[in-house]
Structure formats: structure tokens, C-alpha cells
Backbone of each chain as ProteinMPNN parsed JSONL, in Angstrom:
{"seq_chain_A": "GQNIDQPTEMTATEGAIVQINCTYQTSGFNGLFWYQQHAGEAPTFLSYNVLDGLEEKGRFSSFLSRSKGYSYLLLKELQMKDSASYLCAVEDSNYQLIWGAGTKLIIKP", "coords_chain_A": {"N_chain_A": [[46.061, -82.953, -84.986], [46.592, -83.799, -88.563], [45.621, -81.642, -91.132], [44.38, -81.069, -94.284], [42.671, -78.829, -96.031], [40.317, -77.832, -98.578], [38.248, -76.55, -101.244], [35.001, -78.089, -102.032], [33.851, -78.035, -104.487], [33.592, -76.447, -107.539], [32.777, -74.103, -110.05], [33.487, -72.709, -113.179], [33.92, -70.545, -115.997], [34.467, -71.372, -119.415], [37.55, -70.279, -120.87], [37.862, -68.466, -118.895], [39.47, -67.355, -115.655], [40.324, -69.218, -112.699], [40.834, -69.83, -109.224], [42.043, -72.008, -106.595], [42.021, -72.835, -103.925], [43.994, -73.861, -100.988], [44.548, -75.133, -97.728], [46.706, -75.873, -94.876], [47.453, -77.944, -92.093], [49.858, -79.293, -90.908], [52.32, -82.192, -89.417], [55.174, -80.754, -89.68], [56.888, -79.576, -92.647], [57.637, -80.324, -95.971], [57.008, -79.742, -98.569], [54.63, -78.87, -101.125], [52.263, -80.147, -102.928], [50.534, -80.185, -106.269], [47.901, -81.884, -107.875], [46.309, -83.225, -110.691], [43.388, -84.781, -111.418], [41.684, -87.024, -113.504], [38.322, -88.26, -113.697], [38.327, -91.825, -112.792], [40.943, -92.164, -113.625], [44.374, -92.252, -112.448], [46.058, -89.601, -110.381], [47.698, -86.752, -111.971], [51.026, -85.296, -111.466], [51.016, -81.954, -111.127], [52.246, -79.462, -109.897], [55.014, -78.095, -107.841], [55.615, -76.754, -104.691], [58.09, -75.447, -102.327], [59.347, -73.355, -101.439], [58.166, -69.859, -100.383], [56.193, -68.147, -102.502], [55.513, -67.71, -105.979], [54.999, -70.078, -108.551], [55.027, -70.423, -111.997], [53.788, -72.155, -114.666], [53.223, -72.626, -117.537], [49.827, -72.41, -118.331], [48.883, -72.89, -115.773], [49.501, -71.991, -112.431], [51.309, -72.016, -109.071], [51.041, -71.037, -105.905], [52.508, -70.479, -102.676], [52.319, -69.786, -99.155], [54.144, -70.388, -96.586], [53.803, -69.494, -93.876], [51.589, -68.733, -93.633], [50.338, -71.185, -94.166], [49.158, -72.104, -96.36], [48.168, -72.206, -99.869], [47.636, -71.746, -103.163], [46.318, -72.867, -106.519], [46.445, -71.692, -109.519], [44.279, -71.567, -112.423], [44.7, -70.323, -115.703], [43.029, -69.26, -118.791], [40.682, -71.166, -118.978], [39.992, -74.483, -120.294], [37.81, -76.755, -121.778], [38.708, -79.492, -121.253], [39.872, -79.036, -118.804], [38.324, -79.548, -116.862], [38.333, -81.429, -114.168], [39.351, -83.246, -111.168], [41.195, -81.551, -108.678], [44.007, -82.014, -106.812], [45.323, -81.271, -103.511], [48.276, -81.724, -101.806], [50.459, -82.105, -99.13], [53.865, -82.473, -98.27], [54.952, -84.256, -95.226], [56.994, -84.088, -92.254], [58.405, -86.465, -92.303], [58.424, -87.267, -94.887], [55.984, -88.036, -95.853], [53.211, -87.994, -97.905], [50.294, -86.343, -97.349], [47.204, -85.883, -98.155], [44.547, -83.751, -99.729], [40.931, -83.838, -100.007], [40.166, -83.144, -102.5], [39.194, -80.843, -104.996], [36.544, -80.54, -107.091], [36.437, -79.476, -110.338], [34.271, -77.7, -112.542], [33.851, -76.778, -115.55], [32.434, -74.562, -117.654], [30.759, -73.955, -120.883]], "CA_chain_A": [[46.268, -83.854, -86.196], [47.175, -83.377, -89.817], [44.6, -81.508, -91.871], [44.354, -80.334, -95.644], [41.477, -78.321, -96.472], [40.481, -77.35, -100.012], [36.644, -76.342, -101.37], [34.639, -79.513, -102.338], [33.691, -77.867, -105.936], [33.912, -74.981, -108.041], [32.379, -74.062, -111.469], [34.01, -71.667, -113.732], [33.527, -70.716, -117.469], [35.672, -71.565, -120.306], [38.307, -69.133, -121.132], [38.241, -67.76, -117.703], [40.53, -68.01, -114.635], [39.92, -70.085, -111.553], [41.836, -69.753, -108.201], [41.879, -73.312, -106.098], [42.791, -72.58, -102.657], [44.408, -74.896, -100.072], [45.062, -74.75, -96.464], [47.093, -77.131, -94.319], [48.135, -77.964, -90.823], [50.607, -80.908, -90.608], [53.478, -82.41, -88.694], [56.483, -80.418, -90.463], [56.654, -79.122, -94.115], [58.703, -80.827, -97.023], [56.611, -79.425, -99.829], [53.359, -79.067, -101.512], [51.991, -80.539, -104.556], [48.984, -80.01, -106.581], [47.754, -82.849, -108.843], [44.97, -83.005, -111.574], [42.718, -85.984, -111.544], [40.435, -86.964, -114.335], [37.685, -89.277, -113.14], [38.742, -92.85, -113.183], [42.291, -92.173, -113.599], [45.33, -91.663, -111.613], [46.613, -88.399, -110.485], [49.09, -86.246, -112.643], [51.798, -84.194, -111.293], [51.301, -80.325, -111.805], [53.244, -78.731, -109.59], [55.475, -78.426, -106.332], [56.399, -75.564, -103.915], [58.856, -75.426, -101.135], [59.428, -72.059, -100.756], [57.203, -68.937, -100.722], [55.83, -67.388, -103.791], [54.557, -68.039, -106.934], [55.633, -70.897, -109.28], [54.328, -70.53, -112.689], [54.092, -73.315, -115.448], [52.371, -72.604, -118.46], [48.509, -71.686, -117.926], [49.008, -73.281, -114.451], [50.686, -71.167, -111.188], [50.651, -72.432, -107.837], [51.443, -70.006, -104.895], [52.444, -71.095, -101.374], [52.816, -69.116, -98.016], [54.574, -71.414, -95.468], [53.707, -68.763, -92.462], [50.038, -69.044, -93.538], [49.723, -72.552, -94.094], [48.472, -71.69, -97.307], [48.451, -72.404, -101.296], [46.461, -71.831, -104.313], [46.515, -73.321, -107.68], [45.587, -70.751, -110.83], [44.37, -71.951, -113.945], [44.221, -69.411, -116.637], [42.435, -69.683, -120.068], [40.293, -72.462, -119.039], [39.503, -75.235, -121.352], [36.899, -77.802, -121.122], [39.478, -80.613, -120.49], [40.718, -78.903, -117.517], [37.406, -80.424, -115.773], [38.805, -82.668, -113.296], [39.542, -82.899, -109.596], [42.539, -80.981, -108.068], [44.439, -82.566, -105.308], [46.372, -80.504, -102.89], [48.974, -82.754, -101.186], [51.568, -81.759, -98.315], [54.613, -83.796, -97.66], [55.26, -83.907, -93.872], [58.102, -84.256, -91.596], [58.322, -87.846, -92.39], [58.477, -87.344, -95.911], [54.59, -88.694, -96.554], [52.166, -87.278, -98.463], [49.272, -86.077, -96.671], [46.268, -85.549, -99.37], [43.268, -83.419, -99.456], [39.913, -84.582, -100.512], [40.393, -82.605, -103.871], [38.341, -79.735, -105.504], [36.12, -81.02, -108.351], [36.408, -78.074, -110.861], [33.498, -77.905, -113.526], [34.218, -75.997, -116.737], [31.195, -74.426, -118.567], [30.773, -73.299, -122.226]], "C_chain_A": [[46.629, -83.278, -87.48], [46.031, -83.09, -90.611], [44.924, -80.696, -93.133], [42.886, -80.035, -96.001], [41.36, -77.39, -97.95], [38.696, -77.506, -100.457], [36.338, -77.713, -102.105], [34.395, -79.282, -104.105], [33.482, -76.645, -106.22], [33.651, -75.223, -109.347], [33.13, -72.43, -111.857], [33.801, -71.72, -115.148], [34.874, -70.706, -118.355], [36.276, -70.25, -120.962], [38.505, -68.025, -119.828], [39.347, -68.087, -116.939], [39.902, -68.298, -113.668], [41.143, -69.966, -110.365], [41.359, -71.011, -107.236], [42.781, -73.173, -104.979], [43.009, -73.919, -101.657], [45.117, -74.78, -98.835], [45.26, -75.975, -95.674], [47.794, -77.071, -92.604], [48.764, -79.505, -90.735], [51.693, -80.98, -89.797], [54.849, -81.899, -89.744], [55.588, -80.499, -91.845], [57.599, -79.473, -94.749], [58.137, -80.377, -98.493], [55.298, -79.605, -100.024], [53.051, -79.185, -102.614], [50.77, -80.094, -104.88], [49.074, -81.242, -107.626], [46.464, -82.83, -109.596], [44.543, -84.523, -111.333], [41.735, -86.056, -112.368], [39.613, -88.392, -113.558], [37.981, -90.887, -113.476], [40.29, -93.23, -113.453], [43.059, -91.95, -112.515], [45.556, -90.088, -111.521], [47.892, -88.107, -111.417], [49.519, -85.246, -112.016], [51.56, -82.604, -111.765], [52.304, -79.378, -111.24], [53.99, -78.868, -108.113], [56.138, -77.215, -105.843], [56.752, -75.985, -102.595], [59.185, -74.432, -100.445], [58.45, -71.206, -101.312], [57.071, -68.413, -102.025], [54.989, -68.122, -104.507], [55.4, -69.094, -108.093], [54.652, -70.939, -110.528], [54.773, -71.45, -113.926], [53.08, -73.494, -116.614], [50.921, -71.721, -118.218], [48.327, -71.918, -116.501], [49.96, -72.59, -113.617], [50.142, -71.76, -110.286], [51.581, -71.396, -107.03], [51.505, -70.752, -103.7], [53.119, -69.712, -100.26], [52.957, -70.027, -96.804], [53.7, -70.437, -94.188], [51.978, -68.928, -92.505], [49.522, -70.281, -93.673], [48.91, -72.623, -95.452], [48.871, -71.861, -99.001], [47.37, -72.306, -102.052], [46.975, -72.149, -105.623], [45.541, -72.058, -108.834], [45.743, -71.432, -112.124], [44.009, -70.698, -114.859], [43.523, -70.072, -117.905], [41.519, -70.959, -120.068], [39.703, -73.117, -120.03], [38.607, -76.378, -120.862], [37.649, -79.034, -120.501], [40.144, -80.301, -119.484], [39.51, -79.511, -116.383], [37.818, -81.763, -115.145], [39.011, -82.447, -111.529], [41.088, -82.644, -109.386], [42.787, -81.161, -106.84], [45.602, -81.911, -104.571], [47.111, -81.485, -101.666], [50.421, -82.112, -100.25], [52.429, -82.758, -98.161], [55.182, -83.404, -96.474], [56.692, -84.175, -93.678], [59.025, -85.502, -91.959], [58.467, -88.221, -93.869], [57.327, -88.095, -96.807], [53.896, -87.571, -96.83], [50.763, -87.423, -97.701], [48.131, -85.369, -97.695], [45.079, -84.864, -98.761], [42.197, -83.924, -100.027], [39.834, -84.094, -102.074], [39.186, -81.73, -104.25], [37.865, -80.206, -106.89], [35.771, -79.638, -109.224], [35.305, -78.632, -112.366], [33.528, -76.729, -114.365], [32.919, -76.109, -117.621], [31.43, -73.752, -119.791], [30.63, -71.736, -122.07]], "O_chain_A": [[47.018, -82.112, -87.424], [45.321, -84.051, -90.906], [45.674, -79.723, -93.052], [42.054, -80.914, -96.225], [42.129, -76.496, -98.302], [38.004, -78.435, -100.041], [37.214, -78.362, -102.676], [34.69, -80.167, -104.908], [33.218, -75.783, -105.381], [34.068, -76.231, -109.917], [33.265, -71.426, -111.158], [33.51, -72.811, -115.639], [35.968, -70.208, -118.093], [35.601, -69.356, -121.473], [39.173, -66.991, -119.859], [40.159, -68.93, -117.321], [38.814, -67.738, -113.532], [42.323, -70.022, -110.712], [40.138, -71.029, -107.079], [44.001, -73.338, -105.009], [42.212, -74.857, -101.638], [46.267, -74.342, -98.851], [44.463, -76.913, -95.631], [48.518, -76.18, -92.159], [48.177, -80.568, -90.534], [52.142, -79.913, -89.381], [55.407, -82.711, -90.483], [54.503, -80.986, -92.163], [58.676, -79.065, -94.315], [58.793, -80.651, -99.498], [54.68, -80.374, -99.289], [53.481, -78.393, -103.453], [49.97, -79.662, -104.05], [50.143, -81.559, -108.146], [45.499, -82.356, -108.996], [45.395, -85.372, -111.072], [40.799, -85.276, -112.19], [40.202, -89.318, -113.0], [37.803, -91.145, -114.667], [40.735, -94.378, -113.482], [42.506, -91.44, -111.541], [45.271, -89.367, -112.478], [48.833, -88.876, -111.614], [48.787, -84.271, -111.843], [52.02, -82.22, -112.84], [53.045, -78.655, -111.905], [53.569, -79.692, -107.302], [57.077, -76.69, -106.442], [56.051, -76.667, -101.848], [59.333, -74.389, -99.224], [57.882, -71.456, -102.375], [58.129, -68.267, -102.639], [54.09, -68.88, -104.141], [56.524, -68.716, -108.426], [53.531, -71.406, -110.326], [55.968, -71.527, -114.212], [52.235, -74.389, -116.622], [50.943, -70.518, -117.955], [47.58, -71.122, -115.932], [51.142, -72.539, -113.957], [48.96, -72.105, -110.27], [52.67, -71.005, -107.45], [50.68, -71.652, -103.541], [54.053, -68.946, -100.498], [51.991, -70.362, -96.119], [52.826, -71.091, -93.62], [51.28, -69.201, -91.528], [48.36, -70.524, -93.348], [47.911, -73.341, -95.439], [50.035, -71.579, -99.286], [46.261, -72.711, -101.704], [48.093, -71.714, -105.898], [44.349, -71.752, -108.831], [46.753, -71.771, -112.74], [42.943, -70.123, -114.636], [43.467, -71.297, -118.019], [41.559, -71.739, -121.02], [38.891, -72.504, -120.722], [38.67, -76.851, -119.728], [37.3, -79.531, -119.431], [41.018, -81.07, -119.085], [39.806, -79.863, -115.241], [37.633, -82.896, -115.589], [38.746, -81.414, -110.914], [41.997, -83.353, -109.817], [42.143, -80.714, -105.891], [46.749, -82.012, -105.005], [46.452, -81.9, -100.713], [51.371, -81.68, -100.903], [52.006, -83.891, -97.933], [55.862, -82.378, -96.443], [57.486, -84.429, -94.584], [60.253, -85.454, -91.886], [58.627, -89.41, -94.142], [57.459, -88.582, -97.93], [53.905, -86.485, -96.251], [50.23, -88.515, -97.502], [48.331, -84.184, -97.963], [44.608, -85.152, -97.661], [42.579, -84.755, -100.851], [39.334, -84.917, -102.841], [38.125, -82.018, -103.695], [38.687, -80.276, -107.804], [34.931, -78.834, -108.82], [35.503, -79.643, -113.039], [33.216, -75.655, -113.851], [32.425, -77.111, -118.138], [32.338, -72.921, -119.792], [30.619, -71.015, -123.067]]}, "seq_chain_B": "GAVVSQHPSWVICKSGTSVKIECRSLDFQATTMFWYRQFPKQSLMLMATSNEGSKATYEQGVEKDKFLINHASLTLSTLTVTSAHPEDSSFYICSAPLGREPYEQYFGPGTRLTVT", "coords_chain_B": {"N_chain_B": [[55.537, -90.082, -121.977], [54.341, -93.194, -120.078], [55.713, -93.505, -116.91], [55.411, -95.096, -114.69], [54.154, -98.212, -114.265], [51.171, -100.171, -114.156], [49.501, -103.478, -113.404], [47.142, -105.655, -113.172], [44.934, -103.391, -114.987], [42.433, -103.277, -114.334], [40.163, -105.495, -112.294], [38.199, -108.294, -111.509], [37.009, -110.219, -108.915], [36.352, -113.066, -107.07], [34.701, -113.136, -103.968], [36.815, -113.962, -101.225], [39.096, -115.163, -102.611], [42.329, -114.418, -103.694], [44.139, -111.522, -105.013], [46.652, -110.194, -107.199], [48.47, -107.333, -107.619], [50.672, -105.603, -109.732], [53.429, -103.051, -109.6], [55.346, -101.241, -111.642], [58.144, -99.895, -112.202], [59.349, -97.662, -115.07], [62.202, -97.594, -116.952], [63.693, -96.353, -114.852], [64.919, -96.876, -111.742], [63.589, -97.382, -108.646], [64.084, -97.543, -105.126], [62.036, -97.229, -103.363], [58.583, -97.535, -103.185], [55.188, -96.298, -103.266], [51.724, -97.355, -101.877], [48.585, -96.649, -102.39], [45.128, -96.49, -101.799], [41.834, -95.455, -103.138], [38.862, -94.482, -102.481], [35.796, -93.803, -103.79], [34.94, -90.558, -104.57], [36.708, -89.737, -102.468], [39.814, -88.759, -100.925], [43.124, -89.673, -101.714], [44.293, -92.295, -100.08], [47.171, -93.372, -98.43], [48.44, -96.265, -98.064], [50.781, -98.127, -97.542], [54.448, -98.186, -97.515], [56.818, -99.307, -99.858], [59.463, -100.968, -99.778], [62.614, -101.707, -101.15], [64.185, -104.863, -100.662], [63.718, -104.916, -97.946], [61.268, -105.08, -95.373], [57.705, -103.885, -95.904], [56.583, -100.73, -94.814], [53.731, -100.198, -93.231], [50.762, -98.242, -93.037], [49.039, -96.929, -90.093], [46.136, -98.947, -89.221], [46.077, -100.279, -91.536], [45.908, -103.398, -92.635], [48.552, -105.864, -92.214], [48.754, -108.397, -93.029], [47.005, -108.894, -94.662], [47.131, -107.11, -96.759], [49.475, -107.798, -98.636], [52.715, -106.859, -99.364], [55.636, -106.945, -101.664], [58.535, -105.979, -102.487], [60.454, -106.953, -104.499], [62.417, -106.353, -106.6], [64.389, -103.698, -107.863], [62.603, -102.401, -109.818], [60.109, -103.202, -109.358], [57.183, -103.619, -107.554], [54.817, -105.384, -105.731], [51.416, -105.697, -104.866], [49.473, -107.714, -102.665], [46.097, -108.622, -102.366], [44.668, -110.397, -100.075], [42.079, -113.079, -99.547], [39.83, -111.802, -100.411], [37.259, -109.37, -99.838], [34.134, -107.934, -100.514], [34.183, -105.105, -99.622], [36.901, -104.552, -100.085], [36.978, -103.461, -102.672], [37.856, -101.149, -104.613], [39.985, -98.359, -105.933], [43.389, -99.039, -106.359], [46.29, -97.382, -106.19], [49.517, -97.133, -107.159], [52.76, -95.189, -106.604], [55.952, -93.874, -107.254], [59.118, -92.146, -106.681], [60.967, -90.411, -108.799], [63.651, -89.995, -108.855], [65.848, -88.461, -109.689], [64.644, -86.064, -109.351], [63.496, -85.815, -106.566], [61.189, -85.15, -105.215], [59.199, -85.163, -107.015], [56.749, -87.233, -107.558], [55.875, -89.97, -109.434], [52.591, -91.496, -110.517], [51.302, -94.603, -110.719], [48.649, -96.078, -113.443], [46.693, -97.165, -111.83], [44.602, -99.641, -110.371], [41.973, -100.725, -110.698], [39.885, -102.779, -108.445], [37.392, -104.87, -108.295], [35.356, -106.829, -105.871], [33.261, -109.675, -105.888]], "CA_chain_B": [[55.133, -91.506, -121.804], [54.165, -93.348, -118.785], [56.918, -94.019, -116.257], [55.096, -96.235, -113.898], [52.752, -99.02, -115.0], [50.543, -101.142, -113.121], [49.1, -104.549, -114.018], [46.234, -105.249, -114.221], [44.531, -102.098, -115.171], [41.071, -103.789, -113.63], [40.166, -107.128, -112.061], [37.24, -108.697, -110.888], [37.411, -111.364, -108.508], [35.287, -113.586, -106.099], [35.119, -113.14, -102.633], [37.666, -115.059, -100.535], [40.042, -115.29, -103.54], [43.62, -113.301, -103.692], [44.481, -110.861, -106.376], [47.957, -109.555, -106.935], [48.73, -106.088, -108.537], [52.091, -105.251, -110.0], [53.768, -101.853, -110.133], [56.724, -101.526, -112.301], [59.06, -98.39, -112.648], [59.821, -97.93, -116.287], [63.39, -96.877, -117.262], [64.17, -96.026, -113.869], [65.181, -97.748, -110.303], [62.948, -97.185, -107.293], [64.052, -98.25, -104.121], [60.767, -97.039, -102.713], [57.098, -97.359, -103.981], [53.931, -96.382, -102.339], [50.648, -97.835, -102.444], [47.605, -95.901, -102.036], [43.663, -96.97, -102.331], [41.374, -94.337, -103.18], [37.43, -94.805, -102.593], [34.912, -92.812, -104.665], [35.15, -89.133, -104.024], [37.501, -89.593, -101.477], [41.055, -88.391, -101.25], [43.991, -90.946, -101.857], [44.976, -92.782, -98.517], [48.347, -93.993, -98.166], [48.344, -97.955, -97.522], [52.16, -98.539, -97.158], [55.79, -97.913, -98.425], [57.264, -100.487, -100.268], [61.124, -100.84, -99.651], [63.343, -102.847, -102.118], [64.965, -105.296, -100.091], [63.249, -105.22, -96.684], [59.95, -105.227, -95.129], [57.212, -102.729, -96.081], [55.957, -100.215, -93.687], [52.075, -100.053, -93.365], [50.119, -96.982, -92.254], [47.918, -97.237, -88.838], [44.853, -99.317, -89.783], [46.302, -101.288, -92.453], [46.326, -104.915, -92.133], [49.64, -106.376, -93.038], [48.532, -110.035, -93.406], [45.89, -108.759, -95.719], [47.712, -106.376, -97.96], [51.029, -108.264, -98.472], [53.68, -106.196, -100.376], [56.692, -107.581, -101.894], [59.496, -105.153, -103.443], [61.363, -108.15, -105.412], [63.649, -105.764, -107.513], [64.42, -101.901, -108.004], [61.579, -101.871, -110.557], [58.827, -103.841, -109.299], [56.798, -103.94, -106.24], [53.71, -106.271, -105.688], [50.47, -105.744, -103.811], [48.345, -108.764, -103.128], [45.013, -108.549, -101.763], [44.388, -111.852, -99.728], [41.171, -113.176, -98.893], [39.332, -110.208, -100.72], [35.85, -109.033, -99.78], [33.631, -106.815, -101.41], [34.622, -104.076, -99.073], [38.168, -104.14, -100.695], [36.526, -103.073, -103.699], [38.429, -99.894, -104.469], [40.974, -98.055, -106.975], [44.517, -99.111, -105.937], [47.366, -96.762, -107.002], [50.99, -97.097, -106.805], [53.78, -94.379, -107.08], [57.548, -94.029, -107.016], [59.801, -91.168, -106.741], [62.06, -90.585, -109.873], [65.076, -90.016, -107.868], [66.8, -87.102, -109.721], [64.001, -85.001, -108.663], [63.02, -86.981, -105.526], [60.092, -84.398, -104.779], [58.283, -85.62, -107.696], [56.139, -88.81, -107.515], [54.831, -90.563, -110.747], [51.783, -92.285, -110.12], [50.85, -95.671, -112.03], [47.687, -95.558, -114.1], [45.758, -97.194, -111.136], [44.219, -100.674, -110.669], [40.351, -100.855, -110.344], [39.621, -103.921, -108.135], [35.857, -105.131, -107.916], [35.363, -107.799, -105.55], [32.074, -109.957, -105.913]], "C_chain_B": [[54.986, -91.995, -120.27], [55.573, -93.803, -118.299], [56.684, -94.836, -115.1], [53.973, -97.047, -114.223], [52.435, -99.959, -114.19], [49.562, -102.153, -114.207], [48.233, -105.422, -112.79], [45.581, -104.184, -114.188], [42.933, -102.302, -114.372], [41.042, -105.39, -113.425], [38.811, -107.367, -111.341], [37.267, -110.135, -110.36], [36.256, -111.818, -107.661], [35.593, -113.291, -104.71], [35.504, -114.241, -101.603], [38.832, -115.259, -101.343], [40.999, -114.135, -103.213], [43.905, -112.813, -104.857], [45.91, -110.002, -106.257], [48.021, -108.368, -108.071], [50.238, -105.732, -108.598], [52.044, -103.95, -110.299], [55.128, -101.943, -110.538], [56.932, -99.844, -112.568], [59.8, -98.692, -114.258], [61.119, -97.241, -116.608], [64.079, -96.211, -116.037], [64.274, -96.893, -112.794], [64.224, -97.095, -109.404], [62.911, -97.78, -105.976], [62.928, -98.012, -103.028], [59.672, -96.827, -103.311], [56.126, -96.977, -102.782], [52.8, -96.523, -102.987], [49.539, -97.252, -101.706], [46.368, -96.863, -102.68], [42.831, -95.491, -102.226], [39.658, -94.806, -103.334], [36.808, -93.474, -103.451], [35.011, -91.384, -103.91], [35.774, -88.777, -102.848], [38.948, -89.292, -101.915], [42.026, -89.779, -101.249], [44.513, -90.983, -100.122], [46.071, -93.575, -98.848], [48.161, -95.287, -97.5], [49.87, -98.0, -96.699], [53.172, -98.132, -98.07], [56.32, -99.033, -98.518], [58.86, -100.273, -100.248], [61.822, -101.857, -100.282], [64.155, -103.3, -100.997], [64.826, -105.509, -98.626], [61.846, -105.022, -96.87], [59.377, -103.805, -95.463], [56.743, -102.01, -94.972], [54.461, -99.801, -93.734], [51.861, -98.87, -92.448], [48.993, -97.662, -91.071], [46.526, -97.693, -89.628], [44.955, -100.013, -90.974], [46.556, -102.665, -92.257], [47.317, -105.638, -92.926], [49.467, -107.857, -93.548], [47.313, -110.083, -94.721], [46.269, -108.2, -97.158], [49.204, -106.82, -98.104], [51.644, -107.411, -99.62], [55.132, -106.839, -100.271], [57.412, -106.625, -102.75], [60.494, -106.102, -104.047], [62.677, -107.435, -105.852], [63.414, -104.086, -107.42], [63.184, -101.677, -108.97], [60.333, -102.677, -110.505], [58.334, -104.232, -107.917], [55.283, -104.654, -106.46], [52.811, -105.867, -104.533], [49.566, -106.92, -103.776], [47.473, -108.503, -101.869], [44.634, -109.975, -101.315], [43.06, -112.016, -99.017], [40.062, -112.034, -99.154], [38.003, -110.248, -100.333], [35.495, -107.877, -100.686], [33.822, -105.176, -101.036], [35.978, -103.551, -99.551], [38.142, -103.475, -101.962], [37.219, -101.708, -103.623], [39.594, -99.628, -105.817], [42.433, -98.113, -106.027], [45.829, -98.618, -107.04], [48.668, -96.839, -106.477], [51.817, -95.599, -107.258], [55.033, -94.518, -106.731], [58.17, -92.368, -107.354], [60.837, -91.375, -107.886], [63.592, -90.452, -109.382], [65.843, -88.833, -108.338], [66.073, -85.797, -109.284], [63.147, -85.538, -107.59], [61.719, -86.064, -105.104], [58.875, -84.858, -105.597], [57.697, -86.976, -107.801], [55.407, -88.745, -108.737], [54.057, -91.472, -110.121], [51.383, -93.152, -111.144], [49.338, -95.197, -112.382], [46.406, -96.223, -112.966], [45.323, -98.878, -111.434], [42.922, -100.896, -110.124], [39.846, -102.332, -109.86], [37.8, -104.033, -107.877], [35.743, -106.795, -107.386], [33.744, -108.28, -105.332], [31.432, -110.782, -104.816]], "O_chain_B": [[55.433, -91.316, -119.345], [56.417, -94.335, -119.019], [57.654, -95.291, -114.493], [52.877, -96.534, -114.446], [53.269, -100.575, -113.527], [49.073, -101.858, -115.298], [48.706, -105.737, -111.698], [45.559, -103.785, -113.023], [42.411, -101.31, -113.863], [41.622, -106.261, -114.073], [38.417, -106.498, -110.564], [37.485, -111.102, -111.089], [35.275, -111.089, -107.514], [36.767, -113.212, -104.348], [34.781, -115.159, -101.217], [39.791, -115.598, -100.651], [40.654, -113.114, -102.617], [43.954, -113.583, -105.816], [46.161, -109.261, -105.307], [47.652, -108.532, -109.233], [50.916, -105.597, -107.579], [51.145, -103.451, -110.975], [55.975, -102.595, -109.926], [56.182, -98.951, -112.963], [60.548, -99.625, -114.554], [61.006, -96.022, -116.476], [65.061, -95.507, -116.272], [63.561, -97.885, -112.945], [64.19, -95.887, -109.638], [61.94, -98.444, -105.612], [62.964, -98.579, -101.935], [59.659, -95.86, -104.072], [56.284, -97.299, -101.604], [52.565, -96.142, -104.134], [49.513, -97.332, -100.478], [46.447, -97.658, -103.617], [43.113, -94.598, -101.427], [39.309, -95.46, -104.318], [37.369, -92.395, -103.643], [35.156, -91.293, -102.691], [35.522, -87.74, -102.234], [39.311, -89.513, -103.07], [41.598, -90.837, -100.787], [44.907, -90.131, -99.325], [45.87, -94.523, -99.608], [47.714, -95.31, -96.353], [50.007, -97.918, -95.479], [52.922, -97.775, -99.221], [56.404, -99.809, -97.565], [59.333, -99.279, -100.798], [61.582, -103.0, -99.891], [64.793, -102.479, -100.338], [65.663, -106.189, -98.032], [61.247, -104.849, -97.932], [60.052, -102.777, -95.412], [56.445, -102.725, -94.015], [54.199, -98.87, -94.496], [52.504, -98.56, -91.446], [48.309, -98.674, -91.225], [45.945, -96.99, -90.456], [43.905, -100.383, -91.499], [47.564, -102.984, -91.627], [47.098, -106.004, -94.081], [50.131, -108.307, -94.482], [46.928, -111.01, -95.433], [45.919, -108.594, -98.271], [50.079, -106.094, -97.633], [51.076, -107.309, -100.708], [55.703, -107.172, -99.232], [56.881, -106.417, -103.841], [61.635, -105.659, -103.919], [63.799, -107.832, -105.539], [62.44, -103.472, -106.984], [62.712, -100.547, -108.842], [59.6, -102.812, -111.485], [58.943, -105.035, -107.211], [54.669, -104.344, -107.481], [53.264, -105.701, -103.4], [48.897, -107.165, -104.78], [47.867, -108.255, -100.729], [44.28, -110.75, -102.203], [42.796, -111.307, -98.046], [39.5, -111.449, -98.228], [37.486, -111.35, -100.519], [36.214, -107.134, -101.355], [33.679, -104.24, -101.822], [36.252, -102.353, -99.479], [39.165, -102.934, -102.381], [37.155, -101.121, -102.543], [39.975, -100.544, -106.545], [42.58, -97.332, -105.087], [46.222, -99.1, -108.103], [48.853, -96.584, -105.287], [51.417, -94.985, -108.248], [55.283, -95.331, -105.841], [57.664, -91.598, -108.171], [61.506, -92.407, -107.924], [64.521, -91.084, -109.886], [66.478, -88.185, -107.506], [66.624, -84.749, -108.948], [61.957, -85.683, -107.869], [61.109, -86.778, -104.308], [57.751, -84.955, -105.104], [58.452, -87.851, -108.225], [54.602, -87.886, -109.098], [54.537, -92.23, -109.278], [51.127, -92.747, -112.278], [48.814, -94.224, -111.839], [45.248, -95.86, -113.17], [45.62, -99.394, -112.511], [42.867, -101.296, -108.961], [39.419, -103.091, -110.73], [37.165, -103.177, -107.262], [35.94, -107.77, -108.112], [32.973, -107.525, -104.739], [30.231, -111.051, -104.868]]}, "name": "protein", "num_of_chains": 2, "seq": "GQNIDQPTEMTATEGAIVQINCTYQTSGFNGLFWYQQHAGEAPTFLSYNVLDGLEEKGRFSSFLSRSKGYSYLLLKELQMKDSASYLCAVEDSNYQLIWGAGTKLIIKPGAVVSQHPSWVICKSGTSVKIECRSLDFQATTMFWYRQFPKQSLMLMATSNEGSKATYEQGVEKDKFLINHASLTLSTLTVTSAHPEDSSFYICSAPLGREPYEQYFGPGTRLTVT"}
């Protein structure tokens, strides 16, 4: 079966760095996405990785290792507004998104 | 600004009635749109793929006759929840690929449906 695993909840301090991990087992691979979702709102796109390595975009970076079925989202200089759920999703060989359950990130002052 | 809109943003309906949710792509054409539902504290679940000019493709376990999808134009897809029941109460979200960057899905703001 297809499976996406990510931690249920994480807590970090304002101004610090946090890494959210995601491991996957899917039928084929056409890319991995990270989305941010605030409570009661639709997800917003953060990053897309299809090749191994690190993609940096401002305070957010995303890493992918296809051989290990592993990705992480790195958030630097955390701000209170970063408190949200972070969703990992993999596009399988049929170009459909398989979603993780999301990681709730709590930022403390 | 938003590139995908949904209407209504929230709706309350009585059990047994039908509700139509619209998903529009703004300033771009989408031959394909996706419909998801999200229960509290759970991941998004793909319900169906809406294809302009042809029948929608439903995921396993999603009732075609209950969740009617019509992709009438290149900028509009509608999801109609027929004979709604309280268990259909959920957050319904649509998305569309922008096209020039096909891997990037833009999500609508979602529609919160409450069936009483």
C-alpha cells in the first residue's frame, strides 16, 4: 500500500530552527510537495522536490532523498505565524497526490 | 492573490437536501481540477478528478451518484452533494494545476459544509 509518515506534532521556540521529517512508500514517484495549512484554511504550497538535494526558498528549505524515501522541511528563524500544520504529499506514478496526515507545529515565545 | 476560488465558503443545509459547491480558476484555464475533503485532524482525501468535457474520475469508495461533479468549462468545476447527511459535513477543497508549472497545485480556499 501507499504510505506517508510524518510526526503528529512538534513544538519549537520562536527564532529557532525546526526540521519536519517525512518518509514515504508509494507506487512510483513524480515529486514531493510540502504545504502549510492554518486551521480552517486550505493548504498553501511551500515547496516541490523531484530531484535529490536541498531546495532553499527564504526561511524554508526542503530536502529530498529518493533512494531513502525521505524528505524534510526545514524552517529557520521561526515566527509565531509559522504555527500551522505542515503537510507532506507525494505525487505517484498516476500523478495523484498521496497525502500525509500533517505535522502540527506549535511555536512558543 | 487567489488563483482558485470556491463558492460558497461555508454552507449549512438540512439533511436530505442537495448542495452545490463551485470551484473556479481565475485568469487561467484548467482542464483538470481535483476535489478533496478533509475531516478534522486528518489529511486531505482525494475524492475525484474533474475533467473538462468528460466524466469525472472517482476514487475508490466515493459514491458517484452522491457526489456529482460537472466540469462545464475550462474555468469552472462544480461538486454537488446530493441528499446530504450529517456525516457529509466536512471541509471540501478543490485544486487546479496552474499549467505552466504543472507540478504546482493551487488550492481553493475551501467550503465548509455542515449538514444538520
